[in-house]
C-alpha positions in Angstrom: -32.6 -160.9 -94.3 -29.6 -162.6 -95.9 -28.3 -159.2 -97.0 -28.6 -158.1 -93.4 -26.5 -161.0 -92.2 -23.9 -160.6 -94.9 -23.8 -156.9 -94.0 -23.2 -157.8 -90.3 -20.3 -160.2 -91.4 -18.8 -157.4 -93.4 -19.0 -155.0 -90.4 -17.4 -157.6 -88.2 -14.6 -158.2 -90.6 -14.0 -154.5 -91.0 -14.0 -154.1 -87.2 -11.5 -157.0 -86.9 -9.4 -155.6 -89.7 -9.5 -152.1 -88.1 -8.5 -153.6 -84.7 -5.6 -155.5 -86.3 -4.6 -152.3 -88.2 -4.7 -150.3 -85.0 -2.6 -152.9 -83.2 -0.1 -152.9 -86.0 0.1 -149.1 -86.0 0.5 -149.1 -82.2 3.3 -151.7 -82.3 4.9 -149.7 -85.2 4.7 -146.5 -83.2 6.2 -148.2 -80.1 9.1 -149.6 -82.3 9.7 -146.1 -83.7 9.7 -144.6 -80.3 12.2 -147.2 -79.1 14.5 -146.6 -82.1 14.2 -142.8 -81.5 15.0 -143.2 -77.8 18.0 -145.4 -78.7 19.3 -142.8 -81.2 18.8 -140.1 -78.6 20.7 -142.1 -75.9 23.6 -142.7 -78.4 23.7 -138.9 -79.2 23.7 -138.0 -75.5 26.5 -140.5 -74.9 28.5 -139.2 -77.8 28.2 -135.7 -76.5 29.3 -136.9 -73.0 32.3 -138.7 -74.6 33.3 -135.7 -76.6 33.1 -133.4 -73.6 35.2 -135.9 -71.6 37.7 -136.0 -74.4 37.8 -132.2 -74.5 38.3 -132.0 -70.7 41.0 -134.7 -70.7 43.0 -133.6 -73.7 44.2 -130.3 -72.3 43.3 -128.5 -75.5 41.1 -125.6 -74.5 38.3 -124.4 -76.7 38.7 -121.0 -75.1 42.4 -121.0 -76.1 41.5 -122.0 -79.7 38.8 -119.2 -79.8 41.4 -116.7 -78.6 43.9 -117.8 -81.2 41.2 -117.5 -83.9 40.3 -114.0 -82.6 44.0 -113.0 -82.9 44.3 -114.4 -86.3 41.2 -112.6 -87.5 42.5 -109.3 -86.1 45.9 -109.9 -87.7 44.2 -110.5 -91.1 42.2 -107.3 -90.7 45.3 -105.3 -89.7 47.1 -106.7 -92.7 44.2 -105.9 -95.0 43.8 -102.3 -93.7 47.6 -101.8 -93.9 47.6 -102.7 -97.6 44.6 -100.6 -98.2 46.1 -97.6 -96.3 49.4 -97.9 -98.2 47.6 -97.9 -101.5 45.7 -94.9 -100.4 48.9 -93.1 -99.4 50.3 -93.9 -102.9 47.5 -91.8 -104.5 48.7 -88.7 -102.6 51.2 -86.7 -104.6 54.7 -86.5 -103.2 56.0 -83.3 -101.7 57.7 -81.6 -104.7 59.2 -78.8 -102.7 61.4 -80.9 -100.3 60.9 -84.4 -101.7 60.6 -87.5 -99.6 63.7 -89.4 -98.4 63.9 -93.2 -98.3 64.0 -93.0 -94.5 60.8 -91.0 -94.5 59.1 -93.6 -96.7 60.1 -96.4 -94.4 58.9 -94.4 -91.4 55.5 -93.8 -93.0 55.3 -97.5 -93.8 56.0 -98.5 -90.3 53.6 -95.9 -88.9 50.9 -97.1 -91.2 51.4 -100.7 -90.1 51.4 -99.9 -86.4 48.3 -97.7 -86.8 46.4 -100.4 -88.6 47.3 -103.0 -86.0 45.9 -100.7 -83.3 42.8 -100.0 -85.4 42.2 -103.8 -85.8 42.8 -104.5 -82.1 40.3 -101.8 -81.1 37.5 -103.1 -83.3 38.6 -102.1 -86.7 36.0 -101.9 -89.4 34.4 -105.2 -88.6 36.2 -107.6 -90.9 37.7 -109.5 -88.0 34.4 -109.8 -86.2 32.7 -111.1 -89.3 35.5 -113.6 -90.0 35.4 -114.7 -86.3 31.6 -115.2 -86.3 31.8 -117.3 -89.5 34.8 -119.5 -88.4 34.2 -120.0 -84.7 31.7 -122.9 -85.1 34.1 -124.7 -87.5 37.1 -124.2 -85.2 35.2 -125.4 -82.2 34.0 -128.5 -83.9 37.5 -129.3 -85.2 38.9 -128.8 -81.7 36.3 -131.2 -80.3 37.1 -133.7 -83.1 40.8 -133.4 -82.4 40.3 -133.9 -78.7 38.1 -137.0 -79.4 40.9 -138.5 -81.5 43.5 -137.7 -78.8 41.2 -139.3 -76.2 40.8 -142.6 -78.1 
């Protein structure tokens, strides 16, 4: 019978310990939830502040995106122009009539203009790849700059 009573005391202490542990876990979960909610509220407020700074600064994310698109197209045009000129250099010169300096300049200007039109009309995809890779960075920098201006 003594073992039975000792066993009951052990069960009671385990139950009390289990209840205390559950209470401690519950309070810890509530504290974690409160910290998470606080962090979430601060993130939402930061986003609202950044949006307000962007709106107030006059710097437009759309304008920056347009400038980035133009820069990427310009790079692609320059790259294609260099590539096209090097390809033209592999073609043998006309030995019958020769090629004048004016004709070389005209071909160079023609190649440049052609490659600018190719890049503006979609090109070979270099500008699109560059734009896709850089737009997030430019947007975040624009927002950061606007936040600094707003402060």
